[in-house]
N, CA, C and O atoms as a CHARMM CRD file, in Angstrom:
* protein
*
  272
    1    1 MET  N      0.82600  -1.18900   0.00000 PROA 1      0.00000
    2    1 MET  CA     0.00000   0.00000   0.00000 PROA 1      0.00000
    3    1 MET  C      0.87000   1.25300   0.00000 PROA 1      0.00000
    4    1 MET  O      0.56200   2.22600  -0.68800 PROA 1      0.00000
    5    2 VAL  N      1.95100   1.22800   0.76800 PROA 2      0.00000
    6    2 VAL  CA     2.84300   2.38200   0.84000 PROA 2      0.00000
    7    2 VAL  C      3.50400   2.61600  -0.51900 PROA 2      0.00000
    8    2 VAL  O      3.64400   3.76000  -0.95200 PROA 2      0.00000
    9    3 ASN  N      3.91300   1.53200  -1.19600 PROA 3      0.00000
   10    3 ASN  CA     4.54700   1.66900  -2.50400 PROA 3      0.00000
   11    3 ASN  C      3.60300   2.31300  -3.51700 PROA 3      0.00000
   12    3 ASN  O      4.02500   3.13800  -4.32800 PROA 3      0.00000
   13    4 GLN  N      2.33800   1.93900  -3.46700 PROA 4      0.00000
   14    4 GLN  CA     1.36800   2.51500  -4.38900 PROA 4      0.00000
   15    4 GLN  C      1.18100   4.00200  -4.12300 PROA 4      0.00000
   16    4 GLN  O      1.05400   4.79500  -5.05600 PROA 4      0.00000
   17    5 LEU  N      1.16300   4.37400  -2.86100 PROA 5      0.00000
   18    5 LEU  CA     1.04200   5.79600  -2.52500 PROA 5      0.00000
   19    5 LEU  C      2.26200   6.58000  -2.98200 PROA 5      0.00000
   20    5 LEU  O      2.13500   7.72300  -3.42200 PROA 5      0.00000
   21    6 LEU  N      3.44700   5.97600  -2.88200 PROA 6      0.00000
   22    6 LEU  CA     4.65900   6.64700  -3.35100 PROA 6      0.00000
   23    6 LEU  C      4.65600   6.80700  -4.86500 PROA 6      0.00000
   24    6 LEU  O      5.06300   7.84600  -5.38400 PROA 6      0.00000
   25    7 ILE  N      4.19600   5.77400  -5.57300 PROA 7      0.00000
   26    7 ILE  CA     4.16000   5.83600  -7.03200 PROA 7      0.00000
   27    7 ILE  C      3.22400   6.95000  -7.49700 PROA 7      0.00000
   28    7 ILE  O      3.50800   7.62300  -8.48700 PROA 7      0.00000
   29    8 LEU  N      2.13500   7.14600  -6.80500 PROA 8      0.00000
   30    8 LEU  CA     1.19500   8.20200  -7.15900 PROA 8      0.00000
   31    8 LEU  C      1.59300   9.54400  -6.55100 PROA 8      0.00000
   32    8 LEU  O      1.44600  10.58800  -7.18600 PROA 8      0.00000
   33    9 GLY  N      2.09400   9.51100  -5.32500 PROA 9      0.00000
   34    9 GLY  CA     2.34900  10.75100  -4.58900 PROA 9      0.00000
   35    9 GLY  C      3.55100  11.53800  -5.04800 PROA 9      0.00000
   36    9 GLY  O      3.50200  12.76700  -5.08800 PROA 9      0.00000
   37   10 VAL  N      4.63300  10.86200  -5.39500 PROA 10     0.00000
   38   10 VAL  CA     5.86300  11.57300  -5.76600 PROA 10     0.00000
   39   10 VAL  C      5.66800  12.42000  -7.02300 PROA 10     0.00000
   40   10 VAL  O      6.05900  13.58800  -7.01500 PROA 10     0.00000
   41   11 PRO  N      5.08600  11.89600  -8.09700 PROA 11     0.00000
   42   11 PRO  CA     4.86800  12.77000  -9.26200 PROA 11     0.00000
   43   11 PRO  C      3.90600  13.92100  -8.97500 PROA 11     0.00000
   44   11 PRO  O      4.11900  15.04000  -9.43900 PROA 11     0.00000
   45   12 LEU  N      2.85100  13.64800  -8.21300 PROA 12     0.00000
   46   12 LEU  CA     1.91600  14.72700  -7.88500 PROA 12     0.00000
   47   12 LEU  C      2.56500  15.78500  -7.00500 PROA 12     0.00000
   48   12 LEU  O      2.28700  16.97500  -7.15200 PROA 12     0.00000
   49   13 LEU  N      3.42200  15.35900  -6.09700 PROA 13     0.00000
   50   13 LEU  CA     4.15200  16.31400  -5.26100 PROA 13     0.00000
   51   13 LEU  C      5.10700  17.15700  -6.10000 PROA 13     0.00000
   52   13 LEU  O      5.26000  18.35300  -5.85600 PROA 13     0.00000
   53   14 ALA  N      5.74400  16.53800  -7.08200 PROA 14     0.00000
   54   14 ALA  CA     6.64300  17.27400  -7.97400 PROA 14     0.00000
   55   14 ALA  C      5.86800  18.30000  -8.79400 PROA 14     0.00000
   56   14 ALA  O      6.34400  19.41900  -8.98100 PROA 14     0.00000
   57   15 VAL  N      4.68600  17.94100  -9.28400 PROA 15     0.00000
   58   15 VAL  CA     3.86000  18.88100 -10.04800 PROA 15     0.00000
   59   15 VAL  C      3.43700  20.04700  -9.16200 PROA 15     0.00000
   60   15 VAL  O      3.47600  21.20300  -9.58400 PROA 15     0.00000
   61   16 TRP  N      3.03600  19.73800  -7.93900 PROA 16     0.00000
   62   16 TRP  CA     2.63100  20.79500  -7.01100 PROA 16     0.00000
   63   16 TRP  C      3.80900  21.71000  -6.70200 PROA 16     0.00000
   64   16 TRP  O      3.64400  22.92900  -6.64500 PROA 16     0.00000
   65   17 TYR  N      4.98800  21.14400  -6.50300 PROA 17     0.00000
   66   17 TYR  CA     6.18300  21.93000  -6.18800 PROA 17     0.00000
   67   17 TYR  C      6.57400  22.83700  -7.35000 PROA 17     0.00000
   68   17 TYR  O      6.97700  23.98100  -7.13500 PROA 17     0.00000
   69   18 MET  N      6.45900  22.33500  -8.58100 PROA 18     0.00000
   70   18 MET  CA     6.81600  23.12500  -9.76000 PROA 18     0.00000
   71   18 MET  C      5.70800  24.08300 -10.16800 PROA 18     0.00000
   72   18 MET  O      5.90700  24.94400 -11.02400 PROA 18     0.00000
   73   19 LYS  N      4.53500  23.93100  -9.54900 PROA 19     0.00000
   74   19 LYS  CA     3.36100  24.74600  -9.87000 PROA 19     0.00000
   75   19 LYS  C      3.01400  24.65400 -11.36200 PROA 19     0.00000
   76   19 LYS  O      2.73000  25.65700 -12.01700 PROA 19     0.00000
   77   20 SER  N      3.04700  23.41900 -11.87200 PROA 20     0.00000
   78   20 SER  CA     2.72200  23.16100 -13.27300 PROA 20     0.00000
   79   20 SER  C      1.24600  22.83600 -13.42200 PROA 20     0.00000
   80   20 SER  O      0.54600  22.56500 -12.44600 PROA 20     0.00000
   81   21 ASP  N      0.79100  22.87100 -14.66100 PROA 21     0.00000
   82   21 ASP  CA    -0.56900  22.47400 -14.97600 PROA 21     0.00000
   83   21 ASP  C     -0.60600  20.95000 -15.10000 PROA 21     0.00000
   84   21 ASP  O      0.07900  20.37500 -15.94600 PROA 21     0.00000
   85   22 VAL  N     -1.40000  20.30700 -14.26400 PROA 22     0.00000
   86   22 VAL  CA    -1.44500  18.84200 -14.22100 PROA 22     0.00000
   87   22 VAL  C     -1.91700  18.27200 -15.55400 PROA 22     0.00000
   88   22 VAL  O     -1.35000  17.29600 -16.04400 PROA 22     0.00000
   89   23 ARG  N     -2.93700  18.86500 -16.14000 PROA 23     0.00000
   90   23 ARG  CA    -3.47400  18.35400 -17.40700 PROA 23     0.00000
   91   23 ARG  C     -2.44800  18.46000 -18.53100 PROA 23     0.00000
   92   23 ARG  O     -2.35400  17.56800 -19.37400 PROA 23     0.00000
   93   24 LYS  N     -1.69200  19.53200 -18.54600 PROA 24     0.00000
   94   24 LYS  CA    -0.69600  19.71900 -19.60200 PROA 24     0.00000
   95   24 LYS  C      0.50400  18.79300 -19.39700 PROA 24     0.00000
   96   24 LYS  O      1.05400  18.26000 -20.36100 PROA 24     0.00000
   97   25 LEU  N      0.90600  18.60600 -18.14300 PROA 25     0.00000
   98   25 LEU  CA     2.08200  17.79500 -17.84900 PROA 25     0.00000
   99   25 LEU  C      1.81700  16.30100 -18.03600 PROA 25     0.00000
  100   25 LEU  O      2.65800  15.58200 -18.57500 PROA 25     0.00000
  101   26 PHE  N      0.64600  15.83400 -17.59100 PROA 26     0.00000
  102   26 PHE  CA     0.29400  14.41500 -17.69600 PROA 26     0.00000
  103   26 PHE  C     -0.75100  14.21100 -18.78300 PROA 26     0.00000
  104   26 PHE  O     -1.77600  13.57400 -18.53800 PROA 26     0.00000
  105   27 SER  N     -0.51500  14.73300 -19.96200 PROA 27     0.00000
  106   27 SER  CA    -1.49400  14.60200 -21.04900 PROA 27     0.00000
  107   27 SER  C     -1.48000  13.16100 -21.56100 PROA 27     0.00000
  108   27 SER  O     -0.49900  12.70400 -22.14800 PROA 27     0.00000
  109   28 LEU  N     -2.56900  12.47200 -21.33100 PROA 28     0.00000
  110   28 LEU  CA    -2.69400  11.07900 -21.76400 PROA 28     0.00000
  111   28 LEU  C     -3.53600  11.03600 -23.02900 PROA 28     0.00000
  112   28 LEU  O     -4.57400  11.69300 -23.11500 PROA 28     0.00000
  113   29 LYS  N     -3.09400  10.27100 -23.99800 PROA 29     0.00000
  114   29 LYS  CA    -3.80300  10.13800 -25.26100 PROA 29     0.00000
  115   29 LYS  C     -4.08600   8.67000 -25.51800 PROA 29     0.00000
  116   29 LYS  O     -3.35300   7.79300 -25.06000 PROA 29     0.00000
  117   30 LEU  N     -5.14400   8.41500 -26.24800 PROA 30     0.00000
  118   30 LEU  CA    -5.45600   7.04200 -26.63000 PROA 30     0.00000
  119   30 LEU  C     -4.39600   6.55000 -27.61600 PROA 30     0.00000
  120   30 LEU  O     -3.98100   7.29500 -28.50400 PROA 30     0.00000
  121   31 PRO  N     -3.96300   5.31200 -27.46400 PROA 31     0.00000
  122   31 PRO  CA    -2.97300   4.78400 -28.41400 PROA 31     0.00000
  123   31 PRO  C     -3.62700   4.49100 -29.76000 PROA 31     0.00000
  124   31 PRO  O     -4.84500   4.33700 -29.85500 PROA 31     0.00000
  125   32 SER  N     -2.80600   4.41900 -30.78500 PROA 32     0.00000
  126   32 SER  CA    -3.31900   4.04300 -32.09900 PROA 32     0.00000
  127   32 SER  C     -3.68200   2.55700 -32.08100 PROA 32     0.00000
  128   32 SER  O     -3.29400   1.81600 -31.17700 PROA 32     0.00000
  129   33 VAL  N     -4.42300   2.14900 -33.08600 PROA 33     0.00000
  130   33 VAL  CA    -4.83500   0.74300 -33.17500 PROA 33     0.00000
  131   33 VAL  C     -3.60500  -0.15500 -33.27400 PROA 33     0.00000
  132   33 VAL  O     -3.55200  -1.21900 -32.65800 PROA 33     0.00000
  133   34 LYS  N     -2.61900   0.28000 -34.05300 PROA 34     0.00000
  134   34 LYS  CA    -1.38800  -0.49500 -34.22800 PROA 34     0.00000
  135   34 LYS  C     -0.66400  -0.66600 -32.88800 PROA 34     0.00000
  136   34 LYS  O     -0.18700  -1.75700 -32.57700 PROA 34     0.00000
  137   35 SER  N     -0.58000   0.40500 -32.09900 PROA 35     0.00000
  138   35 SER  CA     0.08400   0.33300 -30.79200 PROA 35     0.00000
  139   35 SER  C     -0.69600  -0.54600 -29.81600 PROA 35     0.00000
  140   35 SER  O     -0.10600  -1.30100 -29.04300 PROA 35     0.00000
  141   36 ALA  N     -2.01900  -0.44600 -29.85500 PROA 36     0.00000
  142   36 ALA  CA    -2.84900  -1.26300 -28.96200 PROA 36     0.00000
  143   36 ALA  C     -2.70500  -2.75300 -29.29300 PROA 36     0.00000
  144   36 ALA  O     -2.62400  -3.59000 -28.39400 PROA 36     0.00000
  145   37 LEU  N     -2.67400  -3.07400 -30.59000 PROA 37     0.00000
  146   37 LEU  CA    -2.48500  -4.47500 -30.98200 PROA 37     0.00000
  147   37 LEU  C     -1.09900  -4.97800 -30.57900 PROA 37     0.00000
  148   37 LEU  O     -0.95800  -6.11300 -30.12400 PROA 37     0.00000
  149   38 GLY  N     -0.09100  -4.14700 -30.74400 PROA 38     0.00000
  150   38 GLY  CA     1.26100  -4.53000 -30.32400 PROA 38     0.00000
  151   38 GLY  C      1.34300  -4.77300 -28.82400 PROA 38     0.00000
  152   38 GLY  O      1.97500  -5.73100 -28.37900 PROA 38     0.00000
  153   39 GLY  N      0.70700  -3.90900 -28.04800 PROA 39     0.00000
  154   39 GLY  CA     0.68000  -4.10400 -26.59900 PROA 39     0.00000
  155   39 GLY  C     -0.05200  -5.37500 -26.20600 PROA 39     0.00000
  156   39 GLY  O      0.36600  -6.08700 -25.29300 PROA 39     0.00000
  157   40 GLY  N     -1.14900  -5.65500 -26.90100 PROA 40     0.00000
  158   40 GLY  CA    -1.88600  -6.89400 -26.63800 PROA 40     0.00000
  159   40 GLY  C     -1.06800  -8.13100 -26.95800 PROA 40     0.00000
  160   40 GLY  O     -1.10300  -9.11800 -26.22300 PROA 40     0.00000
  161   41 LEU  N     -0.33000  -8.07300 -28.06500 PROA 41     0.00000
  162   41 LEU  CA     0.53500  -9.21100 -28.41300 PROA 41     0.00000
  163   41 LEU  C      1.65100  -9.40200 -27.39100 PROA 41     0.00000
  164   41 LEU  O      1.98000 -10.53100 -27.02900 PROA 41     0.00000
  165   42 LEU  N      2.23200  -8.29500 -26.92700 PROA 42     0.00000
  166   42 LEU  CA     3.27800  -8.40100 -25.90400 PROA 42     0.00000
  167   42 LEU  C      2.73100  -9.01400 -24.61700 PROA 42     0.00000
  168   42 LEU  O      3.36000  -9.89400 -24.02900 PROA 42     0.00000
  169   43 CYS  N      1.55700  -8.54900 -24.18000 PROA 43     0.00000
  170   43 CYS  CA     0.95800  -9.09600 -22.95100 PROA 43     0.00000
  171   43 CYS  C      0.59700 -10.56900 -23.11900 PROA 43     0.00000
  172   43 CYS  O      0.82700 -11.38100 -22.22400 PROA 43     0.00000
  173   44 GLY  N      0.03100 -10.90000 -24.27100 PROA 44     0.00000
  174   44 GLY  CA    -0.32500 -12.29700 -24.52100 PROA 44     0.00000
  175   44 GLY  C      0.89100 -13.20300 -24.56600 PROA 44     0.00000
  176   44 GLY  O      0.87600 -14.30000 -24.00900 PROA 44     0.00000
  177   45 GLY  N      1.95100 -12.74100 -25.23300 PROA 45     0.00000
  178   45 GLY  CA     3.17900 -13.53300 -25.30100 PROA 45     0.00000
  179   45 GLY  C      3.81700 -13.72100 -23.93900 PROA 45     0.00000
  180   45 GLY  O      4.30100 -14.80500 -23.61200 PROA 45     0.00000
  181   46 ALA  N      3.81200 -12.65200 -23.14100 PROA 46     0.00000
  182   46 ALA  CA     4.37300 -12.76000 -21.78900 PROA 46     0.00000
  183   46 ALA  C      3.54500 -13.73100 -20.94600 PROA 46     0.00000
  184   46 ALA  O      4.09300 -14.50100 -20.15800 PROA 46     0.00000
  185   47 GLY  N      2.22400 -13.68800 -21.11800 PROA 47     0.00000
  186   47 GLY  CA     1.36000 -14.60800 -20.37600 PROA 47     0.00000
  187   47 GLY  C      1.62100 -16.05400 -20.73900 PROA 47     0.00000
  188   47 GLY  O      1.65000 -16.92500 -19.86900 PROA 47     0.00000
  189   48 VAL  N      1.81100 -16.31200 -22.02300 PROA 48     0.00000
  190   48 VAL  CA     2.10700 -17.68000 -22.47000 PROA 48     0.00000
  191   48 VAL  C      3.43500 -18.14600 -21.88700 PROA 48     0.00000
  192   48 VAL  O      3.55300 -19.28700 -21.44000 PROA 48     0.00000
  193   49 LEU  N      4.43300 -17.26900 -21.89200 PROA 49     0.00000
  194   49 LEU  CA     5.73500 -17.64600 -21.32700 PROA 49     0.00000
  195   49 LEU  C      5.63800 -17.91400 -19.83000 PROA 49     0.00000
  196   49 LEU  O      6.25000 -18.85400 -19.32400 PROA 49     0.00000
  197   50 ILE  N      4.87600 -17.09600 -19.12600 PROA 50     0.00000
  198   50 ILE  CA     4.73700 -17.28200 -17.67500 PROA 50     0.00000
  199   50 ILE  C      4.00100 -18.58800 -17.37700 PROA 50     0.00000
  200   50 ILE  O      4.40700 -19.34000 -16.49000 PROA 50     0.00000
  201   51 LEU  N      2.93000 -18.86000 -18.10600 PROA 51     0.00000
  202   51 LEU  CA     2.17700 -20.09200 -17.86600 PROA 51     0.00000
  203   51 LEU  C      2.97600 -21.32600 -18.25400 PROA 51     0.00000
  204   51 LEU  O      2.85500 -22.36600 -17.60700 PROA 51     0.00000
  205   52 GLY  N      3.78200 -21.22800 -19.29000 PROA 52     0.00000
  206   52 GLY  CA     4.57900 -22.35900 -19.73800 PROA 52     0.00000
  207   52 GLY  C      5.77500 -22.63000 -18.85400 PROA 52     0.00000
  208   52 GLY  O      6.32800 -23.72900 -18.89100 PROA 52     0.00000
  209   53 LYS  N      6.18900 -21.66300 -18.06600 PROA 53     0.00000
  210   53 LYS  CA     7.37100 -21.80700 -17.22100 PROA 53     0.00000
  211   53 LYS  C      7.19200 -22.91600 -16.18300 PROA 53     0.00000
  212   53 LYS  O      8.16000 -23.60800 -15.86700 PROA 53     0.00000
  213   54 GLY  N      6.01000 -23.10300 -15.65400 PROA 54     0.00000
  214   54 GLY  CA     5.77600 -24.11300 -14.62400 PROA 54     0.00000
  215   54 GLY  C      5.74600 -25.52900 -15.16000 PROA 54     0.00000
  216   54 GLY  O      5.77900 -26.47900 -14.37700 PROA 54     0.00000
  217   55 LYS  N      5.68400 -25.69900 -16.47600 PROA 55     0.00000
  218   55 LYS  CA     5.56100 -27.02900 -17.06500 PROA 55     0.00000
  219   55 LYS  C      6.87700 -27.56200 -17.60600 PROA 55     0.00000
  220   55 LYS  O      6.89300 -28.60700 -18.25700 PROA 55     0.00000
  221   56 GLN  N      7.97200 -26.87400 -17.35300 PROA 56     0.00000
  222   56 GLN  CA     9.26300 -27.34200 -17.84100 PROA 56     0.00000
  223   56 GLN  C      9.73900 -28.53600 -17.02900 PROA 56     0.00000
  224   56 GLN  O      9.51700 -28.60800 -15.82100 PROA 56     0.00000
  225   57 VAL  N     10.39300 -29.46900 -17.70400 PROA 57     0.00000
  226   57 VAL  CA    10.92900 -30.65100 -17.04700 PROA 57     0.00000
  227   57 VAL  C     12.43400 -30.66000 -17.27800 PROA 57     0.00000
  228   57 VAL  O     12.89700 -30.50900 -18.40900 PROA 57     0.00000
  229   58 ASN  N     13.18300 -30.83400 -16.21600 PROA 58     0.00000
  230   58 ASN  CA    14.63300 -30.92100 -16.35300 PROA 58     0.00000
  231   58 ASN  C     15.01800 -32.26700 -16.95000 PROA 58     0.00000
  232   58 ASN  O     14.35100 -33.27200 -16.70600 PROA 58     0.00000
  233   59 VAL  N     16.08600 -32.28700 -17.72400 PROA 59     0.00000
  234   59 VAL  CA    16.55200 -33.52600 -18.34700 PROA 59     0.00000
  235   59 VAL  C     16.95900 -34.53200 -17.28000 PROA 59     0.00000
  236   59 VAL  O     16.77400 -35.73500 -17.46700 PROA 59     0.00000
  237   60 SER  N     17.50300 -34.06500 -16.17600 PROA 60     0.00000
  238   60 SER  CA    17.94900 -34.97200 -15.12400 PROA 60     0.00000
  239   60 SER  C     16.77800 -35.68600 -14.44900 PROA 60     0.00000
  240   60 SER  O     16.96900 -36.74400 -13.84900 PROA 60     0.00000
  241   61 GLU  N     15.57400 -35.12800 -14.53800 PROA 61     0.00000
  242   61 GLU  CA    14.40800 -35.75500 -13.91700 PROA 61     0.00000
  243   61 GLU  C     13.75800 -36.79300 -14.83000 PROA 61     0.00000
  244   61 GLU  O     12.96400 -37.61300 -14.36700 PROA 61     0.00000
  245   62 GLN  N     14.08400 -36.76500 -16.11300 PROA 62     0.00000
  246   62 GLN  CA    13.47000 -37.70100 -17.04300 PROA 62     0.00000
  247   62 GLN  C     14.10200 -39.08800 -16.90000 PROA 62     0.00000
  248   62 GLN  O     15.17900 -39.24200 -16.32400 PROA 62     0.00000
  249   63 ASP  N     13.41200 -40.08300 -17.43200 PROA 63     0.00000
  250   63 ASP  CA    13.90900 -41.44600 -17.41800 PROA 63     0.00000
  251   63 ASP  C     15.14800 -41.54800 -18.29300 PROA 63     0.00000
  252   63 ASP  O     15.11100 -41.19400 -19.47100 PROA 63     0.00000
  253   64 SER  N     16.21400 -42.01800 -17.73600 PROA 64     0.00000
  254   64 SER  CA    17.48200 -42.08400 -18.48600 PROA 64     0.00000
  255   64 SER  C     17.45500 -43.12000 -19.58500 PROA 64     0.00000
  256   64 SER  O     18.30200 -43.07700 -20.47700 PROA 64     0.00000
  257   65 SER  N     16.51100 -44.05800 -19.55900 PROA 65     0.00000
  258   65 SER  CA    16.46600 -45.10000 -20.59400 PROA 65     0.00000
  259   65 SER  C     16.02100 -44.51900 -21.94600 PROA 65     0.00000
  260   65 SER  O     16.23900 -45.14300 -22.98400 PROA 65     0.00000
  261   66 VAL  N     15.41100 -43.35100 -21.93900 PROA 66     0.00000
  262   66 VAL  CA    14.98300 -42.73100 -23.18200 PROA 66     0.00000
  263   66 VAL  C     16.19200 -42.33400 -24.01000 PROA 66     0.00000
  264   66 VAL  O     16.13900 -42.36500 -25.24000 PROA 66     0.00000
  265   67 PHE  N     17.27500 -41.96500 -23.35700 PROA 67     0.00000
  266   67 PHE  CA    18.45100 -41.48900 -24.05700 PROA 67     0.00000
  267   67 PHE  C     19.45500 -42.59400 -24.38600 PROA 67     0.00000
  268   67 PHE  O     20.48400 -42.31100 -24.99900 PROA 67     0.00000
  269   68 ASN  N     19.19100 -43.83200 -24.00300 PROA 68     0.00000
  270   68 ASN  CA    20.10600 -44.93600 -24.27400 PROA 68     0.00000
  271   68 ASN  C     19.76000 -45.66800 -25.53800 PROA 68     0.00000
  272   68 ASN  O     20.44200 -46.62700 -25.90100 PROA 68     0.00000
């Protein structure tokens, strides 16, 4: 919880200290379709890698007769 407050609080404190316009400084725009698809592919690929990581089998754990 403290980390989340720091992630949000430090930039807002910096904006307040600099007396900047929050809307101008943190202007968020919708991504293009191409960027959104690329982000989706990256997230999907990372998810597949994470899910596949638990199913790996070490060679030393396999039956040694397979390699003879």
